[in-house]
C-alpha angles and dihedrals in degrees: 000000000000118000113217113224126198121231120231090252091054091049090050090050092052090049093050090050089051090050089055093059119114105281089223089067089060094051104012118202120228111259095241092045090052089053089050090051091052090047092048090054090055092044091052089052090052091046092052089054097044102035095092092039092050089055093052098085092054091045091047091050091050092050091045091054090051091049091049091052092052091046091052090048091050091047093049092047091050091048091050090050092048091049091051091049091052092048090048091053090047089053091051091049092047091048092051091047089052091051091051090049091051089051092052092046090051089053089050090058088069093059101039110134098208143012094260092057090045093052092046090053091050090050090050091049091053091048092051091047090051091052090046092052091051091049090051091050089051089049092053091050090050091052090053091048091048091062091060093040091051091052092047092049092050093046096049092044091051091049090050094049092048092049091047090054090050091048093050089050090051091051091050092049091046092053091047090053091051092049094046094051099037095096095045092048091048092052092047092050091048088053089050093057089058094044091054093056115111096022112123109252095237092050091046092053090048091050093049091051092049092046091057096045101036103059095269093305114105095152116055134188122237119222123181088348092304124121107234091209098063101004093234121137118251125216122270088239089060090047089055092048090051093049090050092045086218098139146002105275125203129201110253091218107042099015092230117150109255137215131181120249112244112269 
């Protein structure tokens, strides 16, 4: 009986054919883990489309608080200016009333019947003049304050109006972004629904929790026995389980679902 021997070139050919096999057949991935990998790819596509949009509400709230602060400042400055204007007009009115009273008292001096009445009228005139002078001093101080209040009111109003224009521009841009990406996001989410089919519900819930808390990577590759999600070494027992694709394996450090890199 003749024994057939293989030449070195034939052996090399067989080896090269073996090398061309699907890498997943060398280190097969558990069926459920493969589905999670496919789902994670779709989720990352959705996240890339929605990341900026998801941040819009918080950014809008921050900008709205800033706008509200400027509006309050403008309102308070305007109210302070208005109050000073009212007080200034009151001072003017009080000063004119005092002048009129002094005029009347001076006229009374001409008809006083005795010295006592005359002296009392003089005393009253001096008292009214003293009050009038104080009112006029207060009025001058108010005028000086009003210059600063007027400037503050104009400055805060301008700041508010500028910020309002910026805020309205932000809202318009945010809505445009939502509109522009609506179709892409809808298609990606529809794709996700299909990718999630066939994954056990408990495993899917676990994956979704990890995806949110592990920087959008719930399924991590293992290279040289190291989890590429947290860069901690896994046990040799877990390496063997991954190579045998006998179970869904989690990283003992970060709890990500693991899969072995193709050999």
